[in-house]
C-alpha positions as a Python dict, from the first residue, in 0.01 Angstrom:
ca = {
    (1, 'M'): (0, 0, 0),
    (2, 'A'): (115, 357, -70),
    (3, 'Q'): (200, 558, 243),
    (4, 'A'): (-89, 805, 203),
    (5, 'E'): (-335, 521, 149),
    (6, 'K'): (-195, 329, 444),
    (7, 'K'): (-229, 634, 671),
    (8, 'A'): (-592, 679, 568),
    (9, 'L'): (-689, 313, 613),
    (10, 'L'): (-480, 238, 923),
    (11, 'S'): (-621, 505, 1151),
    (12, 'G'): (-735, 285, 1441),
    (13, 'E'): (-598, 363, 1787),
    (14, 'M'): (-404, 35, 1809),
    (15, 'D'): (-321, -6, 1438),
    (16, 'P'): (45, 108, 1475),
    (17, 'N'): (115, -157, 1743),
    (18, 'N'): (285, -493, 1725),
    (19, 'A'): (50, -789, 1676),
    (20, 'I'): (4, -1108, 1874),
    (21, 'C'): (-113, -1392, 1650),
    (22, 'S'): (-275, -1707, 1791),
    (23, 'I'): (-362, -1998, 1561),
    (24, 'N'): (-572, -2299, 1662),
    (25, 'A'): (-663, -2613, 1470),
    (26, 'G'): (-1032, -2697, 1443),
    (27, 'A'): (-1191, -3039, 1471),
    (28, 'G'): (-1052, -3298, 1232),
    (29, 'G'): (-728, -3429, 1381),
    (30, 'T'): (-429, -3445, 1147),
    (31, 'E'): (-600, -3257, 863),
    (32, 'S'): (-677, -2952, 1076),
    (33, 'C'): (-339, -2960, 1249),
    (34, 'D'): (-166, -2955, 910),
    (35, 'W'): (-389, -2666, 800),
    (36, 'A'): (-305, -2475, 1121),
    (37, 'Y'): (64, -2519, 1038),
    (38, 'M'): (6, -2390, 683),
    (39, 'L'): (-159, -2077, 827),
    (40, 'H'): (127, -2035, 1075),
    (41, 'R'): (367, -2046, 780),
    (42, 'M'): (150, -1805, 576),
    (43, 'I'): (151, -1541, 849),
    (44, 'T'): (526, -1590, 906),
    (45, 'R'): (597, -1549, 533),
    (46, 'F'): (387, -1232, 516),
    (47, 'A'): (566, -1086, 817),
    (48, 'E'): (912, -1165, 679),
    (49, 'K'): (828, -1016, 336),
    (50, 'N'): (720, -693, 503),
    (51, 'G'): (1024, -662, 726),
    (52, 'F'): (848, -756, 1049),
    (53, 'K'): (1024, -952, 1322),
    (54, 'V'): (856, -1282, 1415),
    (55, 'K'): (898, -1421, 1765),
    (56, 'V'): (736, -1761, 1827),
    (57, 'L'): (616, -1769, 2188),
    (58, 'D'): (444, -2105, 2204),
    (59, 'V'): (378, -2404, 1976),
    (60, 'Q'): (178, -2717, 2054),
    (61, 'Q'): (269, -2988, 1804),
    (62, 'G'): (5, -3210, 1639),
    (63, 'E'): (15, -3580, 1717),
    (64, 'S'): (100, -3691, 1361),
    (65, 'A'): (164, -3371, 1168),
    (66, 'G'): (124, -2996, 1186),
    (67, 'I'): (37, -2803, 1502),
    (68, 'K'): (-256, -2788, 1742),
    (69, 'S'): (-183, -2423, 1821),
    (70, 'S'): (78, -2151, 1805),
    (71, 'T'): (129, -1801, 1941),
    (72, 'M'): (360, -1548, 1773),
    (73, 'M'): (459, -1188, 1833),
    (74, 'I'): (481, -993, 1506),
    (75, 'E'): (690, -681, 1567),
    (76, 'G'): (692, -383, 1330),
    (77, 'P'): (509, -60, 1242),
    (78, 'F'): (136, -118, 1184),
    (79, 'A'): (169, -495, 1228),
    (80, 'F'): (-166, -511, 1409),
    (81, 'G'): (-338, -272, 1169),
    (82, 'Q'): (-254, -495, 875),
    (83, 'L'): (-289, -839, 1030),
    (84, 'K'): (-620, -773, 1207),
    (85, 'S'): (-782, -866, 874),
    (86, 'E'): (-679, -1228, 939),
    (87, 'S'): (-882, -1274, 1260),
    (88, 'G'): (-1146, -1540, 1211),
    (89, 'I'): (-1201, -1892, 1085),
    (90, 'H'): (-1017, -2010, 773),
    (91, 'R'): (-1142, -2301, 560),
    (92, 'L'): (-931, -2525, 336),
    (93, 'V'): (-1058, -2758, 61),
    (94, 'R'): (-801, -2993, -96),
    (95, 'I'): (-708, -3350, -183),
    (96, 'S'): (-575, -3477, 146),
    (97, 'P'): (-208, -3582, 150),
    (98, 'F'): (-299, -3802, 448),
    (99, 'D'): (-577, -3996, 270),
    (100, 'A'): (-458, -4311, 89),
    (101, 'N'): (-769, -4291, -132),
    (102, 'A'): (-687, -3930, -236),
    (103, 'R'): (-1028, -3797, -135),
    (104, 'R'): (-1118, -3430, -102),
    (105, 'H'): (-1122, -3297, 255),
    (106, 'T'): (-1239, -2975, 418),
    (107, 'S'): (-1043, -2845, 718),
    (108, 'F'): (-1085, -2549, 952),
    (109, 'A'): (-851, -2347, 1173),
    (110, 'S'): (-881, -2011, 1346),
    (111, 'I'): (-651, -1710, 1360),
    (112, 'F'): (-688, -1456, 1641),
    (113, 'I'): (-496, -1127, 1610),
    (114, 'T'): (-468, -887, 1904),
    (115, 'P'): (-251, -576, 1951),
    (116, 'E'): (42, -573, 2189),
    (117, 'V'): (-79, -336, 2458),
    (118, 'D'): (150, -51, 2563),
    (119, 'D'): (243, -39, 2930),
    (120, 'N'): (89, 307, 2960),
    (121, 'I'): (-259, 166, 2888),
    (122, 'E'): (-412, 57, 3216),
    (123, 'I'): (-535, -302, 3220),
    (124, 'E'): (-610, -408, 3577),
    (125, 'I'): (-485, -758, 3649),
    (126, 'L'): (-506, -870, 4011),
    (127, 'D'): (-274, -1139, 4148),
    (128, 'K'): (-569, -1315, 4310),
    (129, 'D'): (-729, -1353, 3966),
    (130, 'L'): (-432, -1545, 3826),
    (131, 'K'): (-352, -1916, 3835),
    (132, 'I'): (11, -1965, 3728),
    (133, 'D'): (144, -2310, 3639),
    (134, 'V'): (502, -2393, 3544),
    (135, 'Y'): (602, -2704, 3353),
    (136, 'R'): (882, -2845, 3143),
    (137, 'A'): (886, -2714, 2787),
    (138, 'G'): (862, -2978, 2517),
    (139, 'G'): (963, -2971, 2152),
    (140, 'A'): (872, -3165, 1840),
    (141, 'G'): (888, -3541, 1878),
    (142, 'G'): (883, -3517, 2254),
    (143, 'Q'): (1234, -3376, 2273),
    (144, 'S'): (1306, -3149, 2564),
    (145, 'V'): (1358, -2783, 2484),
    (146, 'N'): (1463, -2707, 2838),
    (147, 'T'): (1558, -2938, 3124),
    (148, 'T'): (1398, -2711, 3387),
    (149, 'D'): (1036, -2623, 3456),
    (150, 'S'): (1059, -2295, 3262),
    (151, 'A'): (736, -2302, 3056),
    (152, 'V'): (454, -2090, 3199),
    (153, 'R'): (76, -2118, 3172),
    (154, 'I'): (-137, -1834, 3313),
    (155, 'T'): (-512, -1867, 3362),
    (156, 'H'): (-713, -1549, 3420),
    (157, 'L'): (-983, -1687, 3646),
    (158, 'P'): (-1257, -1421, 3597),
    (159, 'T'): (-1255, -1455, 3216),
    (160, 'G'): (-1119, -1809, 3171),
    (161, 'I'): (-851, -1679, 2931),
    (162, 'V'): (-550, -1913, 2922),
    (163, 'V'): (-212, -1808, 2778),
    (164, 'T'): (115, -2000, 2756),
    (165, 'C'): (476, -1926, 2670),
    (166, 'Q'): (757, -2183, 2656),
    (167, 'N'): (1016, -2063, 2406),
    (168, 'E'): (1226, -1837, 2627),
    (169, 'R'): (1520, -1969, 2830),
    (170, 'S'): (1401, -1867, 3173),
    (171, 'Q'): (1077, -1899, 3365),
    (172, 'L'): (1084, -1524, 3432),
    (173, 'Q'): (1107, -1439, 3059),
    (174, 'N'): (827, -1680, 2975),
    (175, 'K'): (611, -1528, 3249),
    (176, 'Q'): (677, -1175, 3117),
    (177, 'F'): (573, -1270, 2762),
    (178, 'A'): (270, -1464, 2888),
    (179, 'M'): (158, -1153, 3079),
    (180, 'K'): (198, -946, 2758),
    (181, 'I'): (-32, -1188, 2577),
    (182, 'L'): (-282, -1180, 2864),
    (183, 'R'): (-286, -797, 2868),
    (184, 'S'): (-347, -801, 2494),
    (185, 'R'): (-635, -1047, 2522),
    (186, 'L'): (-798, -853, 2808),
    (187, 'Y'): (-767, -526, 2616),
    (188, 'E'): (-928, -679, 2309),
    (189, 'K'): (-1204, -826, 2525),
    (190, 'A'): (-1274, -483, 2676),
    (191, 'L'): (-1298, -331, 2328),
    (192, 'E'): (-1539, -599, 2212),
    (193, 'E'): (-1764, -532, 2508),
    (194, 'K'): (-1780, -163, 2415),
    (195, 'K'): (-1888, -246, 2059),
    (196, 'A'): (-2216, -397, 1948),
    (197, 'K'): (-2241, -632, 2242),
    (198, 'L'): (-2452, -910, 2102),
    (199, 'A'): (-2262, -926, 1773),
    (200, 'A'): (-1926, -934, 1949),
    (201, 'E'): (-2033, -1208, 2186),
    (202, 'E'): (-2177, -1423, 1910),
    (203, 'A'): (-1863, -1382, 1700),
    (204, 'A'): (-1647, -1492, 1991),
    (205, 'K'): (-1854, -1808, 2033),
    (206, 'M'): (-1846, -1916, 1668),
    (207, 'E'): (-1760, -2280, 1620),
    (208, 'I'): (-1449, -2349, 1412),
    (209, 'G'): (-1654, -2511, 1137),
    (210, 'W'): (-1912, -2471, 862),
    (211, 'G'): (-2082, -2141, 799),
    (212, 'S'): (-1858, -1925, 1017),
    (213, 'Q'): (-1544, -1892, 805),
    (214, 'I'): (-1413, -1553, 697),
    (215, 'R'): (-1208, -1696, 410),
    (216, 'S'): (-1197, -2012, 199),
    (217, 'Y'): (-891, -2159, 28),
    (218, 'V'): (-973, -2408, -247),
    (219, 'L'): (-690, -2618, -394),
    (220, 'H'): (-912, -2880, -569),
    (221, 'P'): (-1093, -2916, -810),
    (222, 'Y'): (-990, -2556, -896),
    (223, 'K'): (-771, -2298, -722),
    (224, 'M'): (-926, -1999, -550),
    (225, 'V'): (-903, -1797, -231),
    (226, 'K'): (-1210, -1593, -140),
    (227, 'D'): (-1281, -1359, 151),
    (228, 'H'): (-1646, -1402, 249),
    (229, 'R'): (-1665, -1061, 420),
    (230, 'T'): (-1549, -847, 129),
    (231, 'G'): (-1613, -1072, -169),
    (232, 'F'): (-1252, -1028, -286),
    (233, 'Q'): (-1103, -1338, -449),
    (234, 'V'): (-795, -1455, -643),
    (235, 'S'): (-700, -1773, -827),
    (236, 'T'): (-338, -1768, -709),
    (237, 'A'): (-393, -1982, -400),
    (238, 'E'): (-30, -2093, -371),
    (239, 'N'): (90, -1732, -363),
    (240, 'V'): (-154, -1646, -87),
    (241, 'L'): (-33, -1942, 119),
    (242, 'E'): (322, -1810, 64),
    (243, 'G'): (222, -1488, 240),
    (244, 'D'): (90, -1269, -43),
    (245, 'L'): (-186, -1115, 168),
    (246, 'E'): (-156, -749, 70),
    (247, 'E'): (-460, -741, -160),
    (248, 'F'): (-677, -921, 96),
    (249, 'I'): (-562, -679, 366),
    (250, 'K'): (-631, -377, 144),
    (251, 'S'): (-979, -499, 47),
    (252, 'Y'): (-1059, -569, 414),
    (253, 'L'): (-945, -223, 527),
    (254, 'E'): (-1146, -55, 248),
    (255, 'W'): (-1451, -268, 336),
    (256, 'Q'): (-1412, -176, 703),
    (257, 'A'): (-1379, 195, 616),
    (258, 'L'): (-1708, 176, 425),
    (259, 'G'): (-1889, 43, 730),
    (260, 'A'): (-1824, -332, 702),
    (261, 'R'): (-2150, -402, 522),
    (262, 'P'): (-2207, -772, 445),
    (263, 'V'): (-2162, -872, 81),
    (264, 'K'): (-2376, -1119, -110),
    (265, 'D'): (-2176, -1441, -99),
    (266, 'Q'): (-2195, -1780, -261),
    (267, 'E'): (-2050, -2098, -113),
    (268, 'L'): (-1729, -2218, -279),
}
């Protein structure tokens, strides 16, 4: 995007901030875990192409392939403003590489983008509201990342929000990053509650499955990626999965600037 255009479209209070990206596989076992990994790679590729720094804070490996979940910090100017377009449920249609009969499968995974919250923004977090667990970090294949109990899981009891961080060397560093993620989630939750309350609550409860996806990626029997909010679509699916998200981001920001009116959509 040109600088003037970017300034006009990225005018939200938190748009200039770093972004925290959480990805979760939907139901479907190996298929969904592989799809979650593909999305993790897509976001990473986009960030690298745009000069952002990517810091992986937590990864939960899938049992056979892919990942169950991941959390990344994307650091750079307007990282949140651009990547907020990716928040929602993503649907993949393809011939499964895990199916011996080469059948077509549909998989779902979710991406949740929140802004890193500056320390000067007050988010009240009481010690009594936190349950903090420490455990031994684990890597792919069950290998130990760290021989001490350095991984940290924080549960915010009033909201039920759970955050984890295991990729730093010390328990203190992991706790600091986990608290950053928690502050971000609580800030986003407060914003949602100020907006159209019913709509925000329903959106947060959407099942990772049929009818709730924001974008579909079709690799068979034809190639297409379509955003169901804006109606924007391309046939270069492989490029999108390699991180070419600029046109989707631009169409989302323009759609949002026009009032985020729903478009007439057809199922892919």
